[in-house]
C-alpha positions as CSV (number, residue, x, y, z in Angstrom):
1,M,128.5,99.7,71.2
2,T,127.4,101.3,74.3
3,A,125.2,103.3,74.1
4,P,125.7,106.9,76.2
5,A,124.3,107.4,79.1
6,S,121.3,109.8,79.0
7,P,119.7,112.0,81.8
8,H,116.5,110.5,81.2
9,D,118.3,107.0,82.1
10,E,117.2,105.8,85.3
11,D,119.4,105.2,88.5
12,A,121.4,102.3,89.7
13,L,119.8,100.1,92.1
14,G,120.2,100.2,95.4
15,K,119.7,97.4,98.2
16,A,117.0,95.9,98.5
17,F,116.3,96.9,102.3
18,D,117.0,100.5,103.6
19,A,116.0,101.0,107.5
20,R,116.2,104.9,106.7
21,L,113.3,104.7,103.4
22,A,111.3,102.1,105.2
23,R,110.9,104.4,108.3
24,R,110.0,106.9,106.0
25,L,108.2,105.1,104.2
26,F,105.9,104.1,107.3
27,T,105.3,107.7,107.9
28,Y,102.9,107.1,104.6
29,V,101.1,103.8,105.6
30,R,100.6,104.9,109.0
31,P,97.2,107.0,108.1
32,Y,95.9,103.5,106.8
33,G,96.8,101.4,109.9
34,R,93.5,99.8,110.0
35,I,93.5,98.7,106.2
36,V,97.1,97.4,106.4
37,L,95.8,95.2,109.9
38,A,93.0,93.9,108.1
39,A,95.1,92.7,105.3
40,V,98.1,90.6,107.1
41,V,94.6,89.2,109.5
42,V,93.1,87.9,106.3
43,L,96.7,86.7,104.7
44,M,97.0,85.3,107.8
45,V,93.0,83.4,107.7
46,E,94.3,82.6,103.8
47,G,97.5,81.2,104.6
48,A,95.8,78.9,107.5
49,L,93.1,77.7,105.4
50,Q,95.6,76.6,103.1
51,L,96.5,73.8,105.8
52,A,93.1,72.4,105.6
53,P,92.7,70.9,102.1
54,P,96.1,68.1,103.2
55,L,94.0,67.4,106.6
56,L,91.0,66.7,105.4
57,T,92.3,64.8,102.4
58,R,94.4,62.3,105.1
59,R,91.3,62.3,106.7
60,V,89.3,60.6,103.8
61,I,91.9,58.4,102.8
62,D,93.3,57.1,105.9
63,V,89.8,56.9,107.9
64,A,86.6,57.5,105.8
65,I,87.5,55.3,103.3
66,P,88.7,52.4,105.2
67,A,85.7,52.3,107.3
68,G,83.4,52.6,104.4
69,D,81.8,55.7,106.0
70,G,80.6,57.7,103.1
71,A,78.7,60.7,105.8
72,L,82.3,61.1,106.5
73,V,83.1,61.4,102.8
74,R,80.3,64.2,102.5
75,T,80.9,65.7,105.5
76,T,84.8,66.2,104.4
77,A,83.9,67.3,101.3
78,L,81.6,69.8,102.4
79,L,84.3,71.3,104.2
80,L,86.5,71.3,101.8
81,V,84.1,73.3,99.8
82,L,83.6,75.9,102.6
83,A,87.2,76.3,103.2
84,L,87.9,77.0,99.4
85,V,85.0,79.2,99.2
86,T,86.5,81.1,102.5
87,Q,89.7,81.2,100.7
88,I,88.3,82.7,97.8
89,A,86.8,85.0,100.1
90,A,90.3,85.9,101.5
91,A,91.9,86.2,98.6
92,Y,88.9,89.0,97.1
93,A,89.3,90.9,100.5
94,E,93.0,90.7,100.5
95,T,93.5,92.0,96.8
96,L,90.8,95.0,97.8
97,L,92.6,95.7,101.0
98,T,96.2,96.0,99.3
99,G,94.7,97.6,95.9
100,I,93.1,100.6,98.4
101,L,96.4,100.9,100.0
102,G,98.7,101.1,97.3
103,Q,96.1,103.6,95.7
104,R,95.6,106.0,98.8
105,I,99.3,106.1,99.2
106,M,100.0,106.7,95.6
107,H,97.6,109.3,95.9
108,D,99.0,111.1,98.9
109,L,102.6,111.2,96.9
110,R,101.5,112.6,94.1
111,R,99.8,115.4,95.6
112,Q,103.1,115.9,98.1
113,L,105.2,115.3,94.8
114,F,103.3,118.0,92.6
115,A,102.7,120.1,95.6
116,H,106.7,120.2,95.8
117,L,107.6,120.7,92.1
118,Q,105.5,123.9,91.7
119,R,107.6,125.5,95.1
120,L,110.9,124.7,93.5
121,P,113.5,127.0,92.0
122,V,113.8,127.9,88.5
123,P,117.3,127.0,88.8
124,F,116.3,123.1,89.7
125,F,114.4,123.1,86.3
126,D,117.6,124.0,83.9
127,R,119.6,121.3,85.9
128,N,117.0,118.6,85.8
129,P,115.4,116.9,82.4
130,V,111.0,117.0,82.3
131,G,111.1,113.2,81.6
132,R,113.4,112.2,84.6
133,L,110.7,114.3,86.4
134,V,107.7,113.1,85.2
135,T,109.3,109.7,85.9
136,R,109.6,110.3,89.7
137,V,105.4,111.6,89.9
138,T,104.6,108.3,87.4
139,S,106.5,105.4,87.4
140,D,108.4,105.9,91.0
141,V,104.8,106.7,92.7
142,E,103.9,102.6,90.5
143,S,106.5,100.8,91.9
144,L,105.7,101.9,95.4
145,N,102.1,100.8,94.9
146,E,103.2,97.5,93.4
147,L,105.6,97.2,96.7
148,F,102.2,97.5,98.6
149,T,99.5,95.8,96.9
150,S,101.8,92.8,95.8
151,G,105.1,93.0,98.1
152,V,105.3,94.2,101.2
153,V,102.0,92.9,102.6
154,A,101.8,90.0,100.3
155,G,105.1,89.0,101.3
156,L,104.0,88.6,105.0
157,G,101.8,86.4,104.0
158,D,104.1,84.3,101.9
159,L,106.2,84.3,105.8
160,F,103.3,83.2,106.9
161,T,101.8,80.5,105.0
162,L,105.6,79.0,104.9
163,L,106.0,78.9,108.4
164,A,102.4,77.0,109.3
165,I,103.2,74.6,106.3
166,T,106.9,73.4,108.1
167,V,105.3,73.1,112.0
168,L,102.5,71.4,110.3
169,M,105.1,69.0,108.1
170,V,107.2,68.4,111.4
171,M,104.3,67.5,113.3
172,V,102.7,65.5,111.1
173,D,106.1,63.6,109.9
174,W,109.8,64.8,110.5
175,R,111.4,62.2,108.4
176,M,108.8,63.2,105.2
177,A,109.8,66.8,106.4
178,I,113.3,66.1,106.0
179,A,112.8,64.5,102.0
180,A,110.9,67.7,101.0
181,Y,113.6,70.2,102.3
182,L,116.1,68.8,100.0
183,V,115.4,70.6,97.1
184,V,115.1,73.5,99.0
185,P,118.9,74.9,98.3
186,G,118.7,74.0,94.8
187,I,115.4,76.4,95.0
188,L,116.6,79.2,96.3
189,Y,120.2,79.2,94.7
190,T,117.8,79.1,91.1
191,S,115.7,81.7,92.7
192,R,118.8,83.9,93.6
193,W,120.3,83.5,90.1
194,F,116.6,84.6,89.0
195,R,116.3,87.8,90.8
196,L,119.9,89.1,89.8
197,R,119.5,88.6,85.9
198,V,116.2,90.2,86.5
199,R,117.0,92.8,88.3
200,T,120.1,93.3,85.4
201,E,117.6,93.2,82.5
202,Y,114.4,95.2,84.5
203,R,116.9,97.9,85.1
204,D,117.8,98.0,81.4
205,I,114.3,98.2,79.8
206,R,113.8,100.9,82.3
207,A,116.6,102.6,80.7
208,R,115.5,102.2,76.8
209,I,111.8,102.8,77.9
210,A,113.4,106.1,79.3
211,R,115.2,106.7,75.8
212,I,112.1,106.5,73.8
213,N,110.4,108.4,75.7
214,A,112.9,111.0,75.2
215,F,113.2,111.0,71.8
216,L,109.0,110.6,71.2
217,Q,108.5,113.8,73.3
218,E,111.3,115.7,71.4
219,R,110.3,115.0,67.8
220,I,106.9,115.2,68.2
221,A,107.6,118.4,69.7
222,G,109.5,119.4,66.8
223,M,107.3,117.8,64.3
224,R,107.5,120.6,62.2
225,V,111.4,120.7,61.7
226,V,111.1,117.0,61.1
227,Q,109.0,117.5,57.6
228,L,110.3,120.9,57.1
229,F,114.1,119.5,56.5
230,S,112.6,116.1,55.2
231,R,114.3,114.2,58.1
232,E,111.4,111.3,58.4
233,S,113.5,108.2,56.9
234,D,116.5,109.5,59.4
235,E,114.6,110.0,62.3
236,A,112.5,106.4,61.7
237,A,115.7,104.9,61.6
238,R,116.8,106.6,64.8
239,F,113.8,105.2,66.4
240,A,113.8,101.6,65.0
241,A,117.0,101.7,66.6
242,L,116.1,102.6,70.0
243,D,112.9,100.2,69.9
244,R,114.9,97.3,68.6
245,A,117.3,97.7,71.7
246,H,114.0,97.9,73.8
247,L,113.0,94.6,72.0
248,D,116.3,92.9,73.0
249,A,116.0,94.2,76.5
250,H,112.5,92.5,76.6
251,L,113.4,89.6,75.0
252,R,116.3,89.0,77.3
253,S,114.3,89.0,80.5
254,V,111.4,86.4,78.7
255,T,114.8,84.1,78.2
256,V,115.2,84.2,82.0
257,Y,111.5,83.9,82.9
258,A,111.6,80.8,80.1
259,L,114.3,79.2,82.1
260,Y,113.5,79.8,85.6
261,F,110.1,78.6,85.9
262,P,111.0,75.2,83.6
263,I,114.1,74.7,86.1
264,I,112.1,75.3,89.2
265,E,108.9,72.8,88.2
266,I,112.0,70.3,87.8
267,L,112.9,71.0,91.0
268,T,109.9,70.4,92.6
269,S,109.1,67.2,90.7
270,V,112.0,65.8,92.0
271,A,110.6,67.2,95.3
272,L,107.6,65.2,95.0
273,A,109.7,62.5,94.1
274,S,111.7,62.2,96.8
275,L,108.8,62.3,98.4
276,I,107.3,59.1,97.3
277,V,110.5,56.9,96.9
278,A,110.9,57.9,100.8
279,A,107.3,56.9,102.0
280,A,107.4,53.6,99.4
281,P,108.9,51.6,102.0
282,R,107.6,52.9,105.1
283,V,104.1,52.4,103.3
284,E,104.7,48.6,102.3
285,A,105.8,48.5,106.1
286,G,103.0,50.2,107.8
287,T,104.5,52.7,109.6
288,L,103.6,55.3,107.4
289,T,99.5,56.1,105.8
290,V,98.9,56.7,102.2
291,G,96.6,59.6,103.5
292,T,100.1,61.2,105.0
293,V,102.1,60.6,102.2
294,A,98.8,62.5,100.0
295,A,99.0,64.9,102.6
296,F,102.7,65.7,102.6
297,I,102.8,65.7,98.8
298,Q,100.1,68.7,98.7
299,L,101.7,70.7,101.5
300,A,105.3,70.6,99.5
301,R,103.4,72.0,96.2
302,R,102.0,74.6,98.7
303,F,105.2,75.5,100.4
304,Y,107.2,75.7,97.3
305,Q,104.6,77.8,95.5
306,P,105.6,81.1,98.1
307,L,109.2,80.4,97.9
308,Q,109.2,80.9,94.0
309,D,107.3,84.2,94.9
310,L,109.6,85.5,97.4
311,S,111.8,85.8,94.7
312,D,109.3,88.4,92.7
313,K,108.6,90.3,96.0
314,Y,112.3,90.5,96.8
315,N,113.2,92.2,93.2
316,T,109.8,94.4,94.0
317,L,111.1,95.5,97.2
318,Q,114.3,96.5,96.0
319,Q,112.9,98.6,93.0
320,A,110.6,100.1,95.1
321,M,113.3,100.8,97.9
322,A,115.6,103.0,95.2
323,S,112.3,103.9,93.5
324,S,111.5,105.8,97.2
325,E,115.2,107.0,97.5
326,R,114.7,108.9,94.0
327,I,111.3,110.1,95.6
328,F,112.8,111.3,98.4
329,T,115.9,112.9,96.7
330,L,113.0,115.2,95.0
331,L,111.5,116.0,98.1
332,D,114.5,116.8,100.0
333,T,115.4,119.6,97.1
334,P,115.3,122.7,99.1
335,V,112.5,125.0,98.4
336,A,112.7,128.5,97.0
337,E,113.0,130.8,99.8
338,G,110.0,132.2,100.9
339,T,106.7,130.0,99.5
340,A,104.8,128.9,102.1
341,T,101.9,127.4,100.1
342,V,99.0,129.7,99.9
343,T,95.5,129.0,101.5
344,A,93.9,132.3,100.9
345,V,94.3,134.9,97.9
346,A,95.3,138.1,98.9
347,P,92.7,141.0,98.5
348,R,93.9,142.9,95.1
349,R,95.8,146.2,95.3
350,A,93.6,149.2,94.8
351,A,94.0,150.3,90.5
352,N,97.0,152.8,89.8
353,D,98.7,151.8,93.0
354,G,102.4,151.7,91.8
355,V,105.4,150.6,93.5
356,T,109.0,151.8,93.8
357,V,111.5,149.3,92.4
358,E,115.6,149.5,92.7
359,F,118.4,148.0,91.9
360,E,121.4,148.4,94.1
361,D,124.6,147.5,92.5
362,I,123.3,143.9,91.6
363,W,126.0,141.1,89.9
364,F,124.7,137.9,88.5
365,S,125.7,134.6,87.3
366,Y,124.3,131.3,86.1
367,D,127.2,129.5,87.0
368,E,126.6,127.2,90.3
369,G,127.2,129.6,93.3
370,G,128.7,133.0,91.4
371,R,130.5,133.7,94.5
372,K,133.8,131.4,93.8
373,K,136.5,131.8,91.4
374,D,136.8,129.2,88.4
375,E,139.4,126.2,88.5
376,R,141.6,128.9,86.6
377,G,141.1,130.9,89.3
378,S,139.3,133.5,87.2
379,D,135.8,135.1,88.3
380,P,132.7,133.5,86.9
381,E,131.3,134.8,84.1
382,W,129.0,137.3,84.6
383,V,126.1,138.0,83.2
384,L,125.2,141.5,85.1
385,R,127.8,144.0,85.9
386,G,127.2,146.0,88.8
387,V,122.9,147.3,87.5
388,S,121.5,149.7,89.2
389,F,118.3,152.0,88.9
390,V,115.6,153.7,90.2
391,V,111.8,153.0,88.6
392,R,108.8,155.0,90.8
393,P,105.2,154.7,90.3
394,G,104.1,155.9,86.7
395,E,107.0,155.9,85.2
396,T,108.5,153.4,82.3
397,L,112.0,152.0,82.6
398,A,112.8,150.5,79.2
399,L,115.6,148.4,78.7
400,V,117.4,147.7,75.4
401,G,120.6,146.0,74.4
402,H,121.8,143.1,71.7
403,T,120.6,139.4,72.7
404,G,122.2,138.1,75.9
405,A,123.1,141.5,76.7
406,G,121.0,141.0,80.3
407,K,117.9,142.2,79.8
408,T,115.5,139.4,80.4
409,T,118.0,138.3,83.3
410,I,116.5,141.8,85.0
411,I,113.5,140.5,85.1
412,S,114.1,137.0,86.4
413,L,115.8,138.7,89.4
414,L,112.9,140.5,89.8
415,L,110.4,137.8,89.8
416,R,113.1,135.8,92.0
417,F,113.5,133.1,89.5
418,Y,117.1,133.9,90.5
419,E,119.1,135.1,93.5
420,P,121.6,137.8,92.8
421,Q,125.3,137.2,94.1
422,R,126.0,140.7,94.8
423,G,123.8,143.8,95.3
424,R,120.1,143.9,96.5
425,I,117.1,144.6,94.6
426,L,114.0,146.8,97.0
427,L,110.5,146.6,96.3
428,D,109.1,150.0,97.7
429,G,112.2,149.8,100.4
430,R,111.9,146.3,100.9
431,D,114.5,144.0,99.5
432,I,112.5,141.2,98.2
433,R,114.4,138.3,99.2
434,S,112.6,138.7,102.8
435,M,108.9,138.7,101.2
436,P,107.3,135.7,100.9
437,V,108.0,135.1,96.8
438,E,104.0,135.2,96.8
439,E,103.5,138.5,97.8
440,L,106.2,139.6,95.6
441,R,104.7,138.0,92.5
442,R,101.6,138.9,93.2
443,V,102.0,142.6,92.3
444,V,103.5,141.5,88.9
445,G,101.7,141.4,86.0
446,Y,104.4,139.8,83.4
447,V,104.0,139.1,79.7
448,Q,107.0,136.4,78.6
449,Q,108.8,136.5,75.3
450,D,108.0,133.1,75.4
451,I,104.1,132.7,75.5
452,F,102.8,129.6,77.2
453,L,98.9,129.5,77.5
454,F,97.5,126.5,78.8
455,A,95.3,123.8,77.7
456,G,92.1,124.8,78.7
457,D,89.2,127.4,77.6
458,V,90.2,131.1,76.9
459,A,88.6,132.5,79.9
460,G,90.4,130.0,82.4
461,N,93.9,131.2,80.6
462,I,93.3,135.1,81.2
463,R,91.8,134.5,85.0
464,L,94.6,131.5,85.7
465,G,93.3,131.3,89.1
466,A,92.9,134.7,89.9
467,P,89.5,136.2,91.5
468,L,87.9,137.8,88.6
469,T,84.6,138.0,87.4
470,D,83.6,137.4,83.7
471,D,82.8,140.7,83.0
472,E,86.4,141.5,84.6
473,V,87.9,138.9,82.1
474,R,86.2,140.6,79.4
475,Q,87.4,144.0,80.3
476,A,91.3,142.7,80.1
477,A,91.2,141.0,76.8
478,A,89.0,144.4,75.5
479,R,91.6,146.6,76.6
480,V,94.6,144.7,74.9
481,G,92.1,144.3,71.3
482,A,92.0,140.4,72.3
483,D,88.6,140.3,72.4
484,R,88.6,140.3,68.5
485,V,90.2,137.5,67.9
486,I,88.1,135.9,71.1
487,Q,85.0,136.5,69.0
488,R,85.9,134.7,66.1
489,L,87.0,131.7,67.7
490,P,83.7,129.3,67.6
491,A,83.5,128.9,71.3
492,G,84.2,132.5,72.3
493,Y,85.2,132.7,76.1
494,G,84.4,129.3,76.0
495,H,86.5,127.9,73.5
496,V,89.4,124.9,74.3
497,L,92.9,125.8,73.8
498,G,95.0,122.7,72.6
499,E,98.4,122.3,74.4
500,R,100.8,125.4,74.7
501,G,98.0,127.2,72.7
502,A,98.5,125.5,69.7
503,S,95.1,126.3,68.0
504,V,95.3,130.1,67.9
505,S,98.3,131.6,66.2
506,V,102.0,133.1,67.9
507,G,100.2,136.9,67.6
508,E,96.9,135.5,68.9
509,R,98.6,133.6,72.1
510,Q,100.9,137.3,73.0
511,L,97.1,139.1,72.9
512,L,95.9,136.5,75.2
513,S,99.2,136.6,77.4
514,F,98.5,140.4,77.6
515,A,95.1,140.0,78.9
516,R,96.2,137.7,81.4
517,A,98.6,139.6,82.5
518,I,96.5,142.8,83.3
519,A,93.6,141.2,84.5
520,A,94.0,141.6,87.9
521,D,95.1,145.5,87.7
522,P,98.8,145.0,88.8
523,A,101.0,147.4,90.4
524,L,104.0,146.4,88.5
525,L,103.8,145.9,84.9
526,L,106.9,143.2,83.3
527,L,107.2,143.4,79.8
528,D,109.5,141.2,78.3
529,E,109.2,142.0,74.1
530,A,105.7,141.7,74.7
531,T,104.9,142.8,71.2
532,S,107.3,140.7,69.1
533,A,104.9,138.0,67.4
534,V,102.2,141.3,67.1
535,D,101.6,142.9,63.9
536,S,102.3,146.7,63.7
537,E,98.0,147.9,63.7
538,V,97.7,145.0,67.1
539,E,100.9,147.0,68.6
540,A,99.9,150.5,67.8
541,E,96.5,149.0,69.6
542,I,97.8,147.1,72.2
543,Q,100.3,150.6,72.9
544,R,97.1,152.4,73.1
545,G,95.7,150.5,75.9
546,L,98.8,150.5,77.6
547,S,99.4,154.3,77.7
548,I,96.2,154.1,79.8
549,L,96.8,151.1,82.2
550,M,100.8,152.3,82.9
551,Q,99.0,155.4,84.1
552,G,99.8,155.5,88.2
553,R,102.1,152.1,87.7
554,T,105.2,151.1,87.6
555,T,106.4,149.4,84.4
556,I,109.5,147.8,83.3
557,A,109.5,146.5,79.6
558,V,112.2,144.8,77.8
559,A,112.1,146.4,74.0
560,H,113.3,144.6,70.9
561,R,111.6,147.3,68.7
562,L,112.8,150.6,69.6
563,S,110.2,152.1,67.9
564,T,107.8,151.4,71.1
565,I,109.5,152.5,73.9
566,T,110.2,156.2,72.8
567,G,108.0,157.7,75.9
568,A,109.6,155.7,78.4
569,T,110.6,157.9,81.5
570,E,114.6,155.9,81.3
571,I,116.2,153.9,78.8
572,L,119.0,151.7,80.5
573,V,121.2,150.3,77.2
574,L,123.0,147.5,78.4
575,H,126.3,146.2,76.4
576,H,128.0,143.0,78.3
577,G,125.9,142.8,81.0
578,E,126.5,146.5,82.0
579,V,124.9,149.6,81.6
580,R,126.6,152.2,78.9
581,E,124.0,154.2,78.9
582,R,121.0,155.7,80.1
583,G,118.6,158.6,80.0
584,T,115.2,159.3,77.7
585,H,114.5,158.8,74.3
586,R,115.9,162.2,72.8
587,A,119.0,162.7,75.3
588,L,120.0,159.2,74.2
589,L,119.5,160.2,70.7
590,A,121.3,163.2,71.2
591,R,124.8,161.4,72.2
592,S,124.8,159.3,69.2
593,G,125.9,157.1,70.7
594,L,125.3,152.9,71.6
595,Y,121.2,153.5,71.2
596,A,121.3,155.9,68.6
597,R,123.3,153.2,66.6
598,L,120.7,150.6,67.5
599,F,117.9,153.5,66.8
600,R,118.7,153.9,63.5
601,L,119.6,150.3,62.1
602,Q,116.4,149.5,62.7
603,A,114.8,152.5,61.2
604,G,117.1,152.2,57.9
605,E,119.0,154.9,58.8
606,L,122.8,153.3,59.2
607,E,123.5,153.3,55.4
608,S,122.1,157.2,54.8
609,T,123.9,158.6,58.1
610,A,127.3,156.6,56.5
611,T,126.9,158.4,53.5
612,A,126.8,161.5,54.7
613,G,129.5,160.8,57.0
614,V,128.1,161.3,59.8
């Protein structure tokens, strides 16, 4: 039974050579032209030196030995040793130069890929699995490294060696050269079969290992759930099946190699035998020397080796072309508008310097495009429908409503993670689509519901690249009560957190994220269920700190606990993407509408009010 396609599987291999991709790849090689030139020269020297041993052997057998010239034998032996030493030095230099070339190109490409990934819009990451993007930056770039270290440059060396040996063989004796070439069609046919089979098996291996990586990533991340529901045996069985498929794919590739090399050896032996058979009558007749035959046997062996290597280099070239196409497809993905690389940190705004945020008739759908009707002629599934509001400096706007009402979407639109299909969002009267994203986000302090901390020290997670002194970091932590948590850690502010902050509790992570959000004195505070993971005592401490920080600033808060937003300047009640109610806490309670029902439900008053007939 064929396994279903996985989003982590590799794409199909393309053609072995694409001139357009090759030209684009050359732009990464151009800065290192001197290294390439030096590598090609060294390869040519190495290829030319391969002609020396056969010629020196012929000289010894045909000249030195019949003449009994010991001095000539010693001189020839020294020349042979010198040629071999020089060849070894050339091979070392070639390996070193191509290795440096490949590593530098990989370094440049990975930096460019990572920089580009950071500028891509959030919807791109919604559509592309993390495993696939990691593969682009790691495995695909590594394929290009193989292209430059053991592929294209070494392939040029093999071609030069083949040409040099062919010319020498024809010059020495064209009839013996023809005898040596008799098995070339067989070698080419076998190499073509090997190339096609290995291409298929390697692609299968990459698909299998991609599935293993995806499985491991998900299961290790969800290990608590696996253990909680006693799924260890079932997951082990599923992993064993994936691992067995990977093993089978590898064994098939081993079988192909096990067949290819013996066949090549047989063909090479047949070629050498044909040389001896063709040479024997001529040697006996005195028209061909034994030294020439010995030289031809050595030349033939040197001729067949690069012929075999070119088949492997063809596969390397083909994989590199496929990898480069995937890499350039990623690099050609349009970045979010206004995400030019920031080279300097802008000056921080003055404290208590708020901004005015205005939503004008915002409509938004996560559907691709969002402007067109779907296949049935219906409107897209709108997440927000005609949302409008204004919040000014010193004011707090609270967003409440059931799950999926569109609260977090409003925050995402304001941060330009997504773009609305209709309407516009203004910041101090300026359409945020006309602002560089960095300028927009520089004025925002954001505490998200899904807390994310980086593996690193506590101070670094609070500072997060901002030009903050150690005292400012400590003050930010103290304002939200995070200093109590940090002081209990073994190394305090220098304590190194685990991946995603795994070494501290969820509530402690939320306190640290709060300190990070307010550390740079933002003009606009965005709080998305900001106190959902802390207890009531810590929440009260945070609220006391926030009441001071909010003065003069603009605050938009997504509230799960309605008790935390009773002092908000205005509360918007969202229902199915629409603003159903708006007003202050007192006014909304007096209306006895949706907000009042939600508030009483949380306060435990729903049953009592029903009994009273309200």
